[in-house]
LUMVO-736326 format. One record per atom (N, C-alpha, C, O, CB): residue in one letter; z, x, y. Coordinates in steps of 0.1 Angstrom, whole numbers, plus 2048, in hexadecimal, padded with zeros to 3 digits. Atoms other than C-alpha are relative to their C-alpha. Glycine has a CB too. Layout:
! LUMVO-736326
AZXY
...
***
This chain:
! LUMVO-736326
X80180F804
X7239BD668
X7FD7F8808
X8027F6813
X80A7FC7FC
X80680C7F8
X7129A2672
X80A7F07FF
X80E7EA7F5
X7F07FF7FA
X7F5810803
X72697D67C
X7F37F87FC
X7E77F77FF
X80A7F7812
X80B80C804
X71796266C
X7FB7F480D
X8037F0815
X8087F67F2
X7FE8067F3
X70794B687
X8057F27FB
X8017EE7F0
X7F17FF809
X7FE80C802
X71792A687
X7F67F27FD
X7F87EA7F4
X80680080A
X80D807803
X6F591468A
X7F48087FF
X7EF80F808
X7FD7F680B
X80A7F3802
X6DA92767B
X7F47F680C
X7F67EB811
X7F98047EB
X8078037F5
X6BA923694
X7F97F67FB
X7F87EC802
X7F780B806
X809806803
X6A491167C
X8077EF802
X8027E5807
X7FB8077F2
X7FA80F7FE
X6BD8F467A
X7FD7FB80D
X7F97F080E
X80F7FE7FF
X7FE8047EF
X6BE8F069F
X7F27FC805
X7EF7F680F
X80780F80A
X8117FF801
X6958F369A
X7FB7F17FD
X7F77E9805
X7FA80C7F3
X7FE80E802
X6948D5688
X8067F3801
X8027E77FE
X8028017FB
X7F780A7FA
X6AF8C4698
X7F87F480A
X7F87E880C
X80D80A808
X8078057F4
X6978C26B5
X7F37FC7FD
X7ED7F6805
X7FF80A80A
X80E80A805
X6778B66A1
X8027F97FD
X7F87F27FD
X7F78017F8
X7FD80B807
X68989C68F
X7FF7F6809
X8077F8812
X80C8007F9
X7FB80A7FC
X68387A69E
X80B7F97FE
X8107F9809
X7FA7FB800
X7F8801807
X69D86B68C
X80D801808
X8107F680C
X7FE8087F6
X7F67FF7FB
X6BC87669E
X7FD805810
X806801817
X8078087F8
X8047FE7F2
X6AB8836C1
X8007F2808
X8077F4812
X7F2808801
X7FA80D7FE
X6AC85D6CB
X80E7FF805
X80D7FD811
X7FF7FA7F6
X7F57FE803
X6CE85D6CB
X809807809
X81380380F
X8008067F6
X7FC7F47F7
X6D487F6DD
X8007F8815
X8077F881F
X7F18107FB
X8087FF7F1
X6B88726FB
X80D7F4806
X8137F6811
X7EB7F9801
X7F580B7F9
X6D184F701
X809805805
X80B804811
X8057F67F8
X7F57F77FC
X6EE864701
X80480480F
X80D802817
X7FC80C7F9
X8007F97F5
X6E287A71C
X7FD7F680D
X7FE7FA819
X7F780A7FE
X8098077F3
X6D3859731
X80C7F7803
X80C7F080E
X7EF7F77FC
X7FD8087FF
X6EE847729
X81580780D
X81D802815
X7FD7FB7EE
X7EF7FA7FB
X711864732
X80180480D
X80C807811
X80580E7F9
X7FC8047EF
X70C863756
X8057F6805
X80E7F580E
X7F6800808
X7FD80F7FA
X70E84175A
X80E7FF7F8
X8187FA7FE
X7F37F37FB
X7F2802807
X72B841743
X80B804809
X8147FC80E
X80280A7F3
X7F67F87F8
X73D85C757
X8037F980E
X80F7F7812
X7FA80E803
X8018097F0
X73684977B
X80B7F47FF
X8137F1808
X7ED7F8802
X7F980C7FD
X74682976B
X80C8027FE
X8157FA802
X7FD7F77F9
X7F07FA802
X76383C760
X80880480A
X81480180B
X80280B7F9
X7FD7FD7F1
X76884B783
X8027F5804
X80E7F1806
X7F7807809
X7FE80A7F4
X76382E796
X80C7F37F6
X8157EC7FB
X7EB7F8806
X7EE80A807
X77F81777C
X80E80B800
X8198087FC
X7FF7F97E9
X7F27F4801
X79883677F
X7FE7FA80E
X8077F180E
X7FE8167FD
X7FE7FD7F2
X78F8347AB
X8087F4802
X8137F6808
X7F280280A
X8008107FD
X79380C7AC
X8137FD7F9
X81C7F9800
X7EF7F57F5
X7F5804809
X7B3808790
X80B80B80B
X81680780F
X7FD8037EB
X7F37FC7F8
X7C78267A6
X7FF7FB80F
X80A7FC816
X803810800
X7FF8077F2
X7BF8167C8
X80B7F4800
X8147F1809
X7EF7F9804
X7F880F801
X7CE7F47B9
X80E8037FD
X8177FA800
X7FB7F57F4
X7F37FD80B
X7EB8047A6
X80A80780E
X815804811
X7FA80E7EE
X7F87FE7F3
X7F58197CA
X8047ED807
X8107E9807
X7F480C80F
X80180A7F1
X7F17F77E2
X80D7F87F8
X8177F47FF
X7ED7F5804
X7F580B80A
X8077E17C0
X80C80A803
X81380480A
X7FD7FE7EC
X7F77FB7FE
X8217FF7C2
X806802810
X811803813
X7FD80A7F9
X7F67FE7F1
X8268037E8
X8057ED805
X8107E980B
X7F280A811
X7F980B801
X8277DC7E8
X80A7FF7FC
X8127FA803
X7FB7F97FC
X7F1803805
X8447DC7D0
X80A80880A
X813804812
X8038087EF
X7F27FC7F2
X8557F37E5
X8037FB80E
X80E7FC812
X80080F806
X8018087F2
X84E7E2807
X8097F67FA
X8147F7800
X7F17FB806
X7FA80A802
X85D7C47F4
X8108017FC
X8197F87FD
X7F77FA7F7
X7F17FE801
X87D7D47E9
X809805809
X815806806
X8038067F6
X7FC7F97F6
X8847E5809
X7FE7F280A
X8087F2811
X7F680E802
X7FB80C7FC
X8807C181B
X8077F87F9
X8097EE801
X7F87FA804
X7F880480A
X8967B17FD
X80F806806
X8197FE806
X7FB8077F1
X7F77F8801
X8AE7CA806
X8067FE810
X8127FB813
X7FC80E7FB
X7F98017EE
X8AF7C9830
X8067F0802
X80D7ED80B
X7F080280E
X7FD80A7FD
X8B27A4829
X80E7FD7FC
X8137F27FE
X7F77F97FB
X7F580580B
X8D27A8815
X80980680C
X81580380E
X8028077ED
X7F67F67F5
X8E07C0834
X8077F4808
X8027EA80E
X7F780C80C
X7F68077F6
X9007B5844
X804807809
X809802813
X80C7FC7FB
X7F97F27F5
X9087D8858
X7F1801809
X7E67FD806
X8068147F5
X80D7F97F8
X8F07E6870
X7F780B7FC
X7FA8147F5
X80580680C
X8037F3808
X8D97FC866
X7F880C80D
X7F980A81A
X7F17FA7F0
X8027F47F5
X8CA81E878
X7F68067F9
X7F28047EE
X80C80B803
X80C7F6807
X8B0838874
X8038077F5
X7F980A7EE
X7FC80B80A
X7FE7FD80D
X8C2847857
X7FD7FA7F8
X7F97FF7EE
X8088017FE
X80380B80D
X8BD826844
X7F2802801
X7ED8067F7
X8067EE802
X80D8017FD
X89A826852
X7F980C7F3
X7F280A7E9
X800805812
X8037F1808
X89584B843
X8018007F4
X7F78027EE
X80880D803
X7FE806804
X8A5841829
X7F77F67F2
X7F47F97E6
X8037FE80A
X81080C801
X88B81F822
X7F98057FC
X7F58027F1
X7F87FA80B
X80F7F97FE
X86F838826
X80180B7F2
X7F680F7EE
X7FD80B812
X7FA7F8809
X88084E808
X7FA7FA7F2
X7F27FC7E9
X80F800802
X80580980D
X8808357F1
X7F27FB7FD
X7ED7FC7F2
X8097F4800
X813804802
X85A8277F6
X7F980C7FA
X7F080B7F1
X7F87FE810
X8097F5804
X84F84B7F3
X8068017F1
X7FE8037E9
X80080F80B
X7FE7FF80F
X86484C7D0
X7F97FA7FC
X7F07FF7F6
X80B7FF7F9
X80780C808
X85682D7C5
X7F38057FD
X7EF8097F2
X7FE7F2808
X8117FB801
X8338367CB
X7FC80C800
X7F080F803
X7F97FC80B
X8007EE807
X83785D7C0
X7FA806810
X7F3810811
X7F08047EE
X8077F77EF
X82E8677E8
X80B807802
X816804800
X7FB7F6811
X7F87F57F5
X83A8877FB
X7FF7FA80A
X80A7FF80E
X7FA80E804
X7FE7FB7ED
X83887E820
X7F57F1804
X7F37EA80E
X7F6818807
X80C80B7FA
X81B86481D
X8017EF802
X7F87E7804
X7F48017F6
X7FF80E7FD
X82C841822
X80980080E
X813806813
X8087F87F3
X7FA8067EF
X833831846
X8057F67FE
X7FF7EE7F8
X7F77FD80B
X7F880E800
X84E81584A
X8037FF80D
X805808815
X80C7FE7F8
X7FF8047F3
X852800865
X8097F6800
X8047EE7F7
X7F57FC805
X7F480C803
X8737E4867
X7FC7F9811
X7FC7FF81C
X8168097FE
X7FD8087F1
X86F7C9883
X8047F17FD
X8007EA7F4
X7F17FF80A
X7FC80D805
X8827A9887
X7F77F980D
X7F37FE818
X8127FD7FF
X80480B7F4
X87478D89B
X8077F27FD
X80C7ED7F3
X7EE7FC7FF
X7FB80A7FD
X8807708AA
X7F97F8806
X7F07FC80D
X809802805
X80C80C7FA
X87174D8B5
X8087FD80C
X8137F780B
X7FC7F17F5
X7F68057F4
X87F7478D6
X7FA7F380A
X7FE7F2815
X80380D80B
X80B80D7F8
X8657268E4
X7FA7FC7F9
X7F48037F0
X7F580180A
X80B808807
X85370D8D6
X7FD8017EF
X7F37FE7E9
X7F3805806
X7FF7FF811
X85A7148B0
X7FA7FC7F5
X7F68027EB
X8097FC7FC
X80B80D809
X84B6F48A3
X7F38047FF
X7EE8057F4
X7FE7F0808
X80E8017FA
X8296FA8B0
X7FF8107FF
X804818806
X7FF7F8811
X8077F4800
X8197178A5
X7F7809807
X7F4815806
X7FC7FF7F8
X80F7FC7F7
X7FC7188BC
X80880280F
X800803818
X7F17F0800
X7FA8007F8
X81A71A8D8
X80C807801
X81280780C
X8007F7803
X7F47F9800
X8377308CD
X7FF80F804
X7F6818802
X8077FE7F3
X7FD7F07FA
X84874E8DC
X8078057F7
X8118007F3
X80880280F
X7F77F7809
X85376A8C6
X80180C806
X7F7813809
X7FD8017F2
X7FF7F37FD
X8647868CF
X80580A7F6
X80E8077ED
X80780180A
X7F57F2807
X86F7A88C0
X80F802802
X81380280E
X7FB80E806
X7EF7FD7FE
X8947AE8BE
X7FC80D7FD
X7FD814807
X80E7F77F4
X8027F47FD
X88B7CD8B4
X7F78057F5
X7F37FE7EC
X80C808802
X80E7FD80A
X86F7E58A2
X80280D801
X80281480B
X7F07FA805
X8047F27FE
X871805895
X7F98087F0
X7FB8027E5
X811809807
X8077F9809
X85E81D87C
X80280B7FD
X80B811802
X7F77FF801
X8007F2803
X85883D86C
X7F48037FF
X7F18037F3
X8088047F4
X809800809
X83584486E
X7F67F5808
X7EA7F780B
X8067FC7F1
X80580A7FA
X82E82487E
X80180080F
X809808815
X8077F57FB
X7FF8057ED
X8288188A4
X80C7F27FD
X80C7E77F7
X7E97F780B
X7F9811802
X8458018A8
X7FA7F280A
X7F17F5812
X813801807
X8088117FD
X83A7D98B3
X80B7FB80D
X8187FA80D
X8027F17EC
X7F98047F5
X8437CE8D4
X7FC7ED7FF
X7F47E87F7
X7F980980F
X80580E7FD
X8437A78E0
X7F47FD804
X7EF7F2802
X8087FB80A
X80D801801
X8247AB8E9
X7F47FF7F9
X7E97FB7FC
X7FF804805
X80980080C
X8157B18CA
X8007F07F8
X7F77EC7F1
X80780D7F5
X7FB80E806
X82278E8BF
X7F97F580A
X7FD7E980A
X8137FF800
X80080F7F7
X8127788DB
X7F47F57F7
X7EF7F87ED
X7FA804814
X807807805
X7FE75F8D1
X7F38017FB
X7EB804804
X8007F9806
X80C7FA801
X7DE7658BF
X80080A7FC
X7F480E7FD
X7FA801808
X8047F2805
X7E17858B1
X8038017F5
X8087F77F0
X80580C806
X7FF7FB80E
X7E1795892
X8107FB7F8
X8137F47EE
X7FE810802
X7F2802804
X80779788E
X8037F3801
X8057EC7F7
X80A807807
X7FC80E800
X80D77689A
X7FE7F97F5
X8067F47ED
X7F97F9809
X80780C80D
X7F9764884
X8068057F3
X8057FD7E9
X7EC7FF7FE
X7FB7FA810
X808777865
X8117FA7FF
X8177F97F5
X7FF8167FF
X7F28027FD
X82A76D872
X8037EE7F6
X7FD7E57FC
X8017FF815
X7FF810805
X83474785B
X80B7F9812
X8107FE81C
X80E7FF7EB
X7F98087F5
X84572D872
X80F8087FC
X81280F7F2
X7FF7EB7FE
X7F67FF7FF
X86773287A
X8097F8808
X8047F7813
X7FF809800
X7F88057F8
X88371F88A
X80680680D
X80981280E
X8077FD7F9
X7FD7F97F1
X88E7248AD
X80E8087FC
X8168037F4
X8047F280E
X7F47FB7FF
X8AA73D8AF
X7FF80E7F2
X80181A7F2
X80C7F17FF
X7FF7F880A
X8A574A88D
X7F580D800
X7EA80E806
X8007F67F4
X8047F0804
X89B76F880
X7F88017F5
X7FB7FB7EB
X80C8097FC
X8037FA80C
X88477E86A
X7F980C800
X7F381180A
X7F97F77F9
X7FF7F2803
X87F79F859
X7F28077FF
X7ED8057F4
X8098017F3
X8147FE804
X8567AD85B
X8078147FD
X80E81D803
X7ED7FB817
X7FB7F0806
X85A7CF844
X7F0802800
X7EA7F97FC
X80B8047EE
X80C7FC800
X8367E1848
X80180F7F6
X80C8157F7
X7FC802810
X8057F5806
X82C7FE833
X7EF8067FD
X7E68017F8
X8077FD7F5
X80F7F5803
X80E817832
X7FE80A7FB
X8058147FE
X7F9803808
X8027F1801
X7FE832823
X7F48057FC
X7EC7FE7F5
X8098067F6
X80E7FB800
X7E0849823
X7FC8037F1
X8038097E9
X7FF80D80A
X80180180F
X7CB842805
X7F28087FF
X7E8804805
X7FF7EE7FA
X80D7F6802
X7B085D7FC
X7FE7FF7F0
X8068027E8
X804813806
X80380380E
X79B8517DB
X7FB8147FC
X7F681C803
X7F17F17FF
X8007F880B
X79886D7BE
X7EF802805
X7EC80D80B
X8067F77F0
X80F7FC802
X7718697BF
X7F97F380B
X8007E980D
X7FA7FE7EB
X7FF8047F6
X75C85B7DA
X7F77EF7F7
X7EB7F27F6
X7F880C80E
X802808804
X7528377C8
X8057F0803
X80B7E77FE
X8028057F8
X8028137F7
X74E8187E1
X811802809
X8147FE814
X8027EA7EE
X7EE8007F8
X77581E7EE
X7FF80C809
X7FC816802
X8118037F2
X7FF7F97F3
X77883380F
X811801800
X8197FA7FC
X7F87F680E
X7F37FF7FE
X79884681A
X8037F980B
X7FE7FA816
X80480C7FF
X7FC8037F0
X7AC832830
X8107FA7F9
X8137FC7EE
X7F37F280B
X7F1806800
X7D2820832
X7FB7F57F7
X7F07F17F6
X8087FA80F
X7FC80880A
X7DD80B818
X8117FD808
X81B804808
X7FF8097EE
X7F38087FE
X7F77F0828
X8047F47FB
X7FC7EC7F7
X8017FC80B
X7F7810803
X8117D4821
X807800807
X80A80980D
X8077FD7F4
X7F580B7F6
X8277BD833
X8067F87F6
X8007F27EC
X7F77F480D
X7FC80B80B
X8417A9822
X80C7FB80F
X812803816
X8098077EC
X7FB8067FA
X853792839
X80B7F57F8
X8087ED7EF
X7F67FB808
X7F6806803
X876784832
X80A7F880D
X8097F9819
X80680B7F8
X7F18047FC
X89677483E
X80B8067FD
X80D80A7F1
X8047F57FE
X7F37FF809
X8B677A83D
X8087F77FE
X8097ED804
X807807802
X7FA80B809
X8CD76F821
X80D800803
X8127F5803
X7FE8027F2
X7F38027FA
X8ED77682C
X80580580C
X81180880C
X8078037F9
X7FD7FB7F1
X8F0780851
X7F67FA807
X7EA7FA806
X800811803
X80D8097F6
X8E076B86C
X7F480A807
X7E980780C
X8097F680F
X80A7FB7F9
X8D078B87A
X7FD80C7F9
X80780C7F1
X80280280F
X7FD7F3804
X8C77B286D
X803808811
X7FD80481A
X7F28077F6
X7FA7FE7F4
X8D77C688B
X7FC8117FE
X7FC8197F5
X8117FC801
X8077ED801
X8C77EA895
X80A808807
X80A807813
X7EE80480A
X7F57FB7F8
X8E580089C
X80E7FA804
X8197FF800
X7FB80280B
X7F58047FF
X8FB7EB8A9
X7FE7F1806
X7F67F080F
X80780A806
X80380F801
X8FE7C18A9
X7FA7FA80D
X7F37F180E
X80C7F67FB
X8018037F7
X8FE7C18CB
X7F580680B
X7F5805817
X80A800802
X8087F87F9
X8E27D78D3
X7ED7F67FA
X7EB7F17EF
X8058157FA
X80C809805
X8BA7C68D1
X7F4809804
X7E9805805
X7FE7F1807
X80E7F57FF
X8A57EA8D7
X8028087EE
X7FB8117EA
X802810813
***
């Protein structure tokens, strides 16, 4: 028993010879790669912005949580906060976190002469910052807003390594976010105990 052909050869030959329908096929053939390229590019940029937004939201949440803290924090707290970032951003082990407390100790009114001092800095996957990192005219110092003498701020830095799904203008690299907050209910955030500054 012979199976019937789905499309007879005569119909295919007639379709190839006709000029009325083949121009749309040719146009589709020319435009289709451009359409795929545009969709892939749209996906890559949308995905990168989505990840940056989620990382920024997670950083803001952690900074706000720390600003309300009235008891000393420990490495266990830092590990827990990092797991919050990973949960919110749907990452497994890919997010780094650093918490730094900075105080102004001299010439706080003048942004060109002020002296900033690191009270403590601890990170998971991030290098801890030192007072030298906040010397005048450094990147870290310029990103710190004006604070009164003796006042302290908390700097929360997060980063993750992002690899785009397709090579469309974005290269693989770190996405970094930073939130700077003041303490809300306590004069300072303490590391392990309020008598220690390391």
